[in-house]
DSSP file (Angstrom, degrees, kcal/mol; ACC not computed):
  #  RESIDUE AA STRUCTURE BP1 BP2  ACC     N-H-->O    O-->H-N    N-H-->O    O-->H-N    TCO  KAPPA ALPHA  PHI   PSI    X-CA   Y-CA   Z-CA
    1    1 A M              0   0    0      0, 0.0     2,-0.2     0, 0.0    73,-0.2   0.000 360.0 360.0 360.0 138.0  102.4  124.1  129.3
    2    2 A S  E     -A   73   0A   0     71,-2.6    71,-2.1    99,-0.0     2,-0.4  -0.632 360.0-121.2 -99.3 158.1  104.4  127.0  127.8
    3    3 A K  E     -A   72   0A   0     97,-0.5    97,-3.0    -2,-0.2     2,-0.4  -0.827  26.9-168.8-102.7 143.2  105.0  127.7  124.1
    4    4 A F  E     -AB  71  99A   0     67,-3.2    67,-2.5    -2,-0.4     2,-0.5  -0.992  14.7-140.4-132.4 139.3  108.6  127.9  122.7
    5    5 A M  E     -AB  70  98A   0     93,-3.0    93,-2.0    -2,-0.4     2,-0.7  -0.856   8.7-155.5 -95.0 128.9  109.8  129.1  119.4
    6    6 A I  E     -AB  69  97A   0     63,-2.9    63,-1.8    -2,-0.5     2,-0.4  -0.927  15.8-162.6-101.0 114.2  112.6  127.0  117.8
    7    7 A A  E     -AB  68  96A   0     89,-3.4    89,-2.0    -2,-0.7     2,-0.5  -0.794   6.2-144.0-102.6 140.0  114.4  129.4  115.4
    8    8 A Y  E     -AB  67  95A   0     59,-2.5    58,-3.0    -2,-0.4    59,-0.7  -0.891  18.2-178.3-109.2 130.8  116.6  128.0  112.7
    9    9 A Y  E     -AB  65  94A   0     85,-2.5    85,-2.4    -2,-0.5    56,-0.2  -0.960  48.3 -28.5-128.8 141.8  119.9  129.7  111.6
   10   10 A G  E     + B   0  93A   0     54,-0.9    83,-0.2    -2,-0.4    53,-0.1  -0.231  65.8 152.1  59.8-137.0  122.5  128.8  108.9
   11   11 A G        -     0   0    0     81,-0.7     2,-0.4    78,-0.1    81,-0.2   0.075  48.9 -84.8  92.2 155.2  122.8  125.1  108.1
   12   12 A E        -     0   0    0     79,-3.3    81,-0.1    81,-0.0     3,-0.1  -0.793  37.5-128.0 -97.3 141.3  123.9  123.4  104.9
   13   13 A R        -     0   0    0     -2,-0.4    -2,-0.0     1,-0.1     7,-0.0  -0.583  36.6 -94.5 -83.9 149.3  121.4  122.7  102.2
   14   14 A P        -     0   0    0      0, 0.0    -1,-0.1     0, 0.0     3,-0.0  -0.356  29.2-146.6 -59.1 142.3  121.2  119.1  100.9
   15   15 A S  S    S+     0   0    0     -3,-0.1     2,-0.3     1,-0.0     3,-0.0   0.624  76.9  33.5 -93.1 -10.5  123.5  118.7   97.8
   16   16 A T  S  > S-     0   0    0      1,-0.1     4,-2.4     0, 0.0     5,-0.2  -0.944  82.3-113.9-135.0 163.2  121.2  116.2   96.1
   17   17 A K  H  > S+     0   0    0     -2,-0.3     4,-2.5     1,-0.2     5,-0.2   0.882 117.5  54.8 -58.6 -39.3  117.5  115.5   95.8
   18   18 A E  H  > S+     0   0    0      2,-0.2     4,-2.6     1,-0.2    -1,-0.2   0.921 107.0  49.4 -62.6 -46.4  118.1  112.2   97.7
   19   19 A E  H  > S+     0   0    0      1,-0.2     4,-2.8     2,-0.2     5,-0.2   0.928 111.1  50.8 -60.8 -43.4  119.8  113.9  100.6
   20   20 A G  H  X S+     0   0    0     -4,-2.4     4,-2.5     2,-0.2    -2,-0.2   0.915 110.8  47.8 -59.4 -43.2  116.9  116.4  100.7
   21   21 A M  H  X S+     0   0    0     -4,-2.5     4,-2.5     2,-0.2    -1,-0.2   0.913 111.9  50.5 -64.4 -41.7  114.3  113.6  100.7
   22   22 A A  H  X S+     0   0    0     -4,-2.6     4,-2.2     2,-0.2    -2,-0.2   0.946 111.7  47.1 -63.3 -45.3  116.3  111.8  103.5
   23   23 A H  H  X S+     0   0    0     -4,-2.8     4,-2.6     1,-0.2    -2,-0.2   0.934 110.4  52.5 -62.9 -42.3  116.4  114.9  105.6
   24   24 A K  H  X S+     0   0    0     -4,-2.5     4,-2.5     1,-0.2    -1,-0.2   0.911 107.9  52.9 -59.9 -41.3  112.7  115.5  105.1
   25   25 A G  H  X S+     0   0    0     -4,-2.5     4,-2.4     2,-0.2    -1,-0.2   0.918 109.9  46.8 -57.1 -46.4  112.0  111.9  106.2
   26   26 A K  H  X S+     0   0    0     -4,-2.2     4,-2.2     1,-0.2    -2,-0.2   0.889 112.3  51.6 -63.4 -38.2  114.0  112.5  109.5
   27   27 A W  H  X S+     0   0    0     -4,-2.6     4,-2.9     2,-0.2    -2,-0.2   0.921 109.2  48.9 -63.5 -44.9  112.2  115.7  110.0
   28   28 A K  H  X S+     0   0    0     -4,-2.5     4,-2.8     1,-0.2     5,-0.2   0.908 110.9  50.4 -61.5 -42.7  108.8  114.1  109.6
   29   29 A E  H  X S+     0   0    0     -4,-2.4     4,-1.9     2,-0.2    -1,-0.2   0.910 111.8  48.4 -60.0 -43.6  109.7  111.3  112.0
   30   30 A W  H  X S+     0   0    0     -4,-2.2     4,-1.0     2,-0.2    -2,-0.2   0.947 112.9  47.4 -60.1 -50.3  110.9  113.9  114.6
   31   31 A I  H >X S+     0   0    0     -4,-2.9     3,-1.1     1,-0.2     4,-0.5   0.933 112.3  48.9 -59.9 -47.0  107.7  116.0  114.2
   32   32 A E  H >< S+     0   0    0     -4,-2.8     3,-1.2     1,-0.2    -1,-0.2   0.868 105.5  58.9 -61.7 -34.9  105.5  112.9  114.5
   33   33 A S  H 3< S+     0   0    0     -4,-1.9    -1,-0.2     1,-0.3    -2,-0.2   0.772  98.4  60.7 -67.5 -21.2  107.4  111.8  117.7
   34   34 A L  H X< S+     0   0    0     -3,-1.1     3,-2.1    -4,-1.0    -1,-0.3   0.681  81.6 176.4 -78.6 -16.6  106.4  115.1  119.3
   35   35 A E  G X<  +     0   0    0     -3,-1.2     3,-1.3    -4,-0.5    -1,-0.2  -0.214  68.6   2.7  53.7-123.8  102.7  114.3  119.0
   36   36 A D  G 3  S+     0   0    0      1,-0.2    -1,-0.3    -4,-0.0    -2,-0.1   0.426 116.2  81.8 -79.5   4.0  100.6  117.0  120.6
   37   37 A K  G <  S+     0   0    0     -3,-2.1    35,-2.5    -6,-0.1     2,-0.6   0.616  71.4  94.7 -80.2 -12.1  103.6  119.1  121.5
   38   38 A V  E <   +C   71   0A   0     -3,-1.3    33,-0.2    33,-0.2     3,-0.2  -0.724  37.0 162.1 -89.0 121.9  103.7  120.6  118.0
   39   39 A I  E    S+     0   0A   0     31,-2.5     2,-0.4    -2,-0.6    32,-0.2   0.793  84.0   9.6 -99.0 -47.5  101.9  123.9  117.6
   40   40 A N  E     -C   70   0A   0     30,-2.1    30,-2.2     1,-0.1    -1,-0.3  -0.949  69.5-156.7-135.6 111.0  103.6  124.9  114.3
   41   41 A S  E     -     0   0A   0     -2,-0.4     2,-0.2     1,-0.2    -1,-0.1   0.710  68.0 -40.6 -69.2 -17.5  105.7  122.1  112.7
   42   42 A G  E     -     0   0A   0      2,-0.0    27,-0.2    28,-0.0    -1,-0.2  -0.468  42.7-158.5 155.6 133.6  107.8  124.5  110.7
   43   43 A T  E     -C   68   0A   0     25,-3.1    25,-1.2    -3,-0.2     2,-0.1  -0.918  18.9-150.0-128.9 102.9  107.7  127.7  108.7
   44   44 A P  E     -C   67   0A   0      0, 0.0     2,-0.5     0, 0.0    23,-0.3  -0.467  15.3-136.5 -70.1 144.8  110.6  128.3  106.3
   45   45 A L        -     0   0    0     21,-2.1     3,-0.1     1,-0.2    -2,-0.0  -0.899  13.5-165.0-107.7 132.2  111.4  132.0  105.7
   46   46 A M        -     0   0    0     -2,-0.5     2,-0.3     1,-0.3    -1,-0.2   0.968  62.6 -16.9 -81.8 -56.1  112.1  133.1  102.1
   47   47 A S        -     0   0    0      2,-0.0     2,-0.3    11,-0.0    -1,-0.3  -0.966  59.5-158.7-148.8 161.8  113.7  136.5  102.3
   48   48 A S        -     0   0    0     -2,-0.3    11,-2.0    11,-0.3     2,-0.3  -0.965   5.9-148.8-146.0 160.3  114.0  139.2  104.9
   49   49 A K  E     -D   58   0B   0     -2,-0.3     2,-0.5     9,-0.2     9,-0.2  -0.931  17.1-131.2-127.3 148.0  114.7  142.9  105.2
   50   50 A L  E     -D   57   0B   0      7,-3.1     7,-2.4    -2,-0.3     2,-0.5  -0.912  28.3-166.0-101.6 126.9  116.5  144.9  107.9
   51   51 A I  E     +D   56   0B   0     -2,-0.5     2,-0.2     5,-0.2     5,-0.2  -0.956  14.5 165.7-125.4 125.8  114.5  147.9  108.9
   52   52 A T        -     0   0    0      3,-3.0     3,-0.2    -2,-0.5    -2,-0.0  -0.661  56.1 -89.7-121.2-177.6  115.6  150.9  111.0
   53   53 A L  S    S+     0   0    0     -2,-0.2     3,-0.1     1,-0.2    -2,-0.0   0.830 126.6  26.2 -60.5 -32.8  114.0  154.3  111.6
   54   54 A D  S    S+     0   0    0      1,-0.1     2,-0.3     0, 0.0    -1,-0.2   0.445 120.9  36.9-113.1   1.7  116.0  155.6  108.5
   55   55 A N        -     0   0    0     -3,-0.2    -3,-3.0     2,-0.0     2,-0.4  -0.991  45.3-159.0-155.4 154.4  116.6  152.7  106.3
   56   56 A V  E     +D   51   0B   0     -2,-0.3     2,-0.3    -5,-0.2    -5,-0.2  -0.992  30.3 165.6-133.2 130.2  115.4  149.4  104.7
   57   57 A Q  E     -D   50   0B   0     -7,-2.4    -7,-3.1    -2,-0.4    -2,-0.0  -0.976  41.4 -90.2-143.7 156.3  118.0  147.1  103.4
   58   58 A D  E     -D   49   0B   0     -2,-0.3     2,-0.9    -9,-0.2    -9,-0.2  -0.382  39.3-121.6 -61.9 143.2  118.3  143.5  102.2
   59   59 A D        +     0   0    0    -11,-2.0   -11,-0.3     1,-0.1    -1,-0.1  -0.812  40.4 167.0 -87.3 105.8  119.3  141.1  105.0
   60   60 A K        +     0   0    0     -2,-0.9     2,-0.4     3,-0.0    -1,-0.1   0.269  26.5 129.5-102.6   8.6  122.5  139.6  103.6
   61   61 A D    >   -     0   0    0      1,-0.2     3,-1.7     2,-0.1    -2,-0.1  -0.523  53.3-147.2 -69.4 121.9  123.7  137.9  106.7
   62   62 A S  T 3  S+     0   0    0     -2,-0.4    -1,-0.2     1,-0.3   -52,-0.1   0.657  97.8  48.5 -64.0 -14.8  124.6  134.3  105.9
   63   63 A N  T 3  S+     0   0    0    -54,-0.1    -1,-0.3   -53,-0.1     3,-0.1  -0.032  81.4 129.9-117.0  33.3  123.5  133.3  109.3
   64   64 A S  S <  S-     0   0    0     -3,-1.7   -54,-0.9     1,-0.1     2,-0.1  -0.375  73.4 -73.7 -77.7 167.2  120.1  135.1  109.5
   65   65 A M  E     +A    9   0A   0    -56,-0.2   -56,-0.2     1,-0.1    -1,-0.1  -0.392  46.1 179.5 -59.5 129.3  117.0  133.2  110.7
   66   66 A N  E     -     0   0A   0    -58,-3.0   -21,-2.1     1,-0.3     2,-0.3   0.298  59.3 -24.1-120.5   5.8  115.7  130.9  108.0
   67   67 A G  E     -AC   8  44A   0    -59,-0.7   -59,-2.5   -23,-0.3    -1,-0.3  -0.934  53.0-146.4 169.5 176.7  112.7  129.4  109.7
   68   68 A F  E     -AC   7  43A   0    -25,-1.2   -25,-3.1    -2,-0.3     2,-0.3  -0.986   1.8-160.2-158.8 161.7  110.9  128.5  112.9
   69   69 A A  E     -A    6   0A   0    -63,-1.8   -63,-2.9    -2,-0.3     2,-0.4  -0.925  16.3-138.4-135.4 162.3  108.7  126.0  114.6
   70   70 A I  E     +AC   5  40A   0    -30,-2.2   -31,-2.5    -2,-0.3   -30,-2.1  -0.993  24.8 170.8-127.4 131.2  106.6  126.3  117.7
   71   71 A I  E     -AC   4  38A   0    -67,-2.5   -67,-3.2    -2,-0.4     2,-0.4  -0.859  26.6-128.2-130.6 164.4  106.2  123.6  120.3
   72   72 A S  E     +A    3   0A   0    -35,-2.5     2,-0.3    -2,-0.3   -69,-0.2  -0.933  33.6 161.7-114.7 147.0  104.7  123.4  123.8
   73   73 A A  E     -A    2   0A   0    -71,-2.1   -71,-2.6    -2,-0.4     3,-0.1  -0.980  49.0-111.4-156.7 161.5  106.7  122.1  126.7
   74   74 A E  S    S-     0   0    0     -2,-0.3     2,-0.3   -73,-0.2    -1,-0.1   0.885  92.4 -22.1 -65.3 -40.5  106.6  122.0  130.5
   75   75 A D  S  > S-     0   0    0    -73,-0.1     4,-2.1     1,-0.1     5,-0.1  -0.909  76.0 -81.5-158.8-178.7  109.7  124.3  130.9
   76   76 A M  H  > S+     0   0    0     -2,-0.3     4,-2.7     1,-0.2     5,-0.2   0.877 122.9  56.1 -63.8 -43.0  112.8  125.5  129.1
   77   77 A D  H  > S+     0   0    0      1,-0.2     4,-1.9     2,-0.2    -1,-0.2   0.912 109.5  46.0 -57.4 -44.6  114.8  122.3  130.0
   78   78 A T  H  > S+     0   0    0      2,-0.2     4,-2.2     1,-0.2    -1,-0.2   0.921 112.3  51.2 -64.4 -45.7  112.2  120.1  128.4
   79   79 A A  H  X S+     0   0    0     -4,-2.1     4,-2.5     1,-0.2    -2,-0.2   0.897 108.5  52.8 -58.2 -42.0  112.1  122.4  125.3
   80   80 A I  H  X S+     0   0    0     -4,-2.7     4,-2.4     1,-0.2    -1,-0.2   0.911 107.4  51.0 -64.3 -41.7  115.9  122.2  125.1
   81   81 A E  H  X S+     0   0    0     -4,-1.9     4,-0.6     2,-0.2    -2,-0.2   0.915 111.0  48.4 -61.8 -43.3  115.7  118.4  125.1
   82   82 A I  H >< S+     0   0    0     -4,-2.2     3,-1.2     1,-0.2     4,-0.3   0.940 112.9  47.9 -63.1 -45.5  113.2  118.4  122.3
   83   83 A A  H >< S+     0   0    0     -4,-2.5     3,-2.0     1,-0.3     6,-0.2   0.854 101.0  64.8 -65.6 -35.3  115.3  120.8  120.2
   84   84 A K  H 3< S+     0   0    0     -4,-2.4    -1,-0.3     1,-0.3    -2,-0.2   0.708 101.4  51.3 -63.7 -17.7  118.4  118.8  120.7
   85   85 A N  T << S+     0   0    0     -3,-1.2    -1,-0.3    -4,-0.6    -2,-0.2   0.462  80.5 123.0 -93.3  -5.7  116.8  116.0  118.7
   86   86 A D    X   -     0   0    0     -3,-2.0     3,-1.5    -4,-0.3     4,-0.3  -0.402  62.7-139.0 -62.8 126.6  115.9  118.3  115.8
   87   87 A P  G >> S+     0   0    0      0, 0.0     3,-1.2     0, 0.0     4,-0.5   0.667  94.2  80.1 -60.6 -15.5  117.4  116.9  112.6
   88   88 A F  G >4>S+     0   0    0      1,-0.3     3,-1.5     2,-0.2     5,-1.3   0.851  82.8  63.7 -58.2 -33.5  118.3  120.4  111.5
   89   89 A L  G X45S+     0   0    0     -3,-1.5     3,-1.4     1,-0.3    -1,-0.3   0.825  92.7  62.6 -58.5 -31.9  121.3  120.2  113.8
   90   90 A Q  G <45S+     0   0    0     -3,-1.2    -1,-0.3    -4,-0.3    -2,-0.2   0.700  95.2  61.5 -67.2 -20.6  122.6  117.4  111.6
   91   91 A M  G <<5S-     0   0    0     -3,-1.5   -79,-3.3    -4,-0.5    -1,-0.3   0.124 123.0-106.5 -90.5  20.3  122.8  119.9  108.8
   92   92 A K  T < 5S+     0   0    0     -3,-1.4   -81,-0.7   -81,-0.2    -3,-0.2   0.744  75.9 140.9  59.2  27.1  125.3  121.9  110.8
   93   93 A G  E   < -B   10   0A   0     -5,-1.3     2,-0.4   -83,-0.2   -83,-0.2  -0.342  48.5-122.2 -86.9 174.2  122.7  124.6  111.6
   94   94 A T  E     -B    9   0A   0    -85,-2.4   -85,-2.5    -2,-0.1     2,-0.4  -0.928  17.8-154.2-119.0 143.2  122.1  126.4  114.8
   95   95 A I  E     -B    8   0A   0     -2,-0.4     2,-0.4   -87,-0.2   -87,-0.2  -0.967   4.4-164.1-122.2 133.9  118.9  126.5  116.8
   96   96 A R  E     -B    7   0A   0    -89,-2.0   -89,-3.4    -2,-0.4     2,-0.4  -0.986   9.4-159.5-112.7 129.6  117.8  129.2  119.2
   97   97 A I  E     +B    6   0A   0     -2,-0.4     2,-0.4   -91,-0.2   -91,-0.2  -0.910  13.1 179.5-111.4 132.9  114.9  128.2  121.6
   98   98 A S  E     -B    5   0A   0    -93,-2.0   -93,-3.0    -2,-0.4     2,-0.3  -0.998  27.2-127.4-138.4 128.9  112.9  131.1  123.1
   99   99 A Q  E     -B    4   0A   0     -2,-0.4     2,-0.3   -95,-0.2   -95,-0.2  -0.625  30.6-134.0 -72.2 134.3  110.0  130.9  125.5
  100  100 A M        -     0   0    0    -97,-3.0   -97,-0.5    -2,-0.3     2,-0.5  -0.697   7.8-134.3 -93.5 144.0  107.0  132.9  124.2
  101  101 A M        -     0   0    0     -2,-0.3     2,-0.3   -99,-0.1   -99,-0.0  -0.823  16.2-129.8 -96.2 130.5  105.0  135.2  126.3
  102  102 A E              0   0    0     -2,-0.5  -100,-0.0     1,-0.1     0, 0.0  -0.638 360.0 360.0 -78.1 135.3  101.2  135.0  126.1
  103  103 A M              0   0    0     -2,-0.3    -1,-0.1     0, 0.0    -2,-0.0   0.331 360.0 360.0-110.2 360.0   99.8  138.5  125.5
């Protein structure tokens, strides 16, 4: 089995507490359905900085990465099928799936 990172970009925030709780419920169901394929169920990212050799600045890109999860899957096609069911997509977000290299 290979490891894959699901990276979350953009998306709409729930407009009410009830919407937030409903989304959280969908997310929990999705995570539980993955059983032992989940390595990291999700890590939200709070803030980020862009760093170059000469500069450090705030990341103000509205579509910057805002979280990630890590799963295991047989191959990229299987990982894609898992990611296509992620409730984050219902929030009009974008997902990038990347195979991770073991070092």
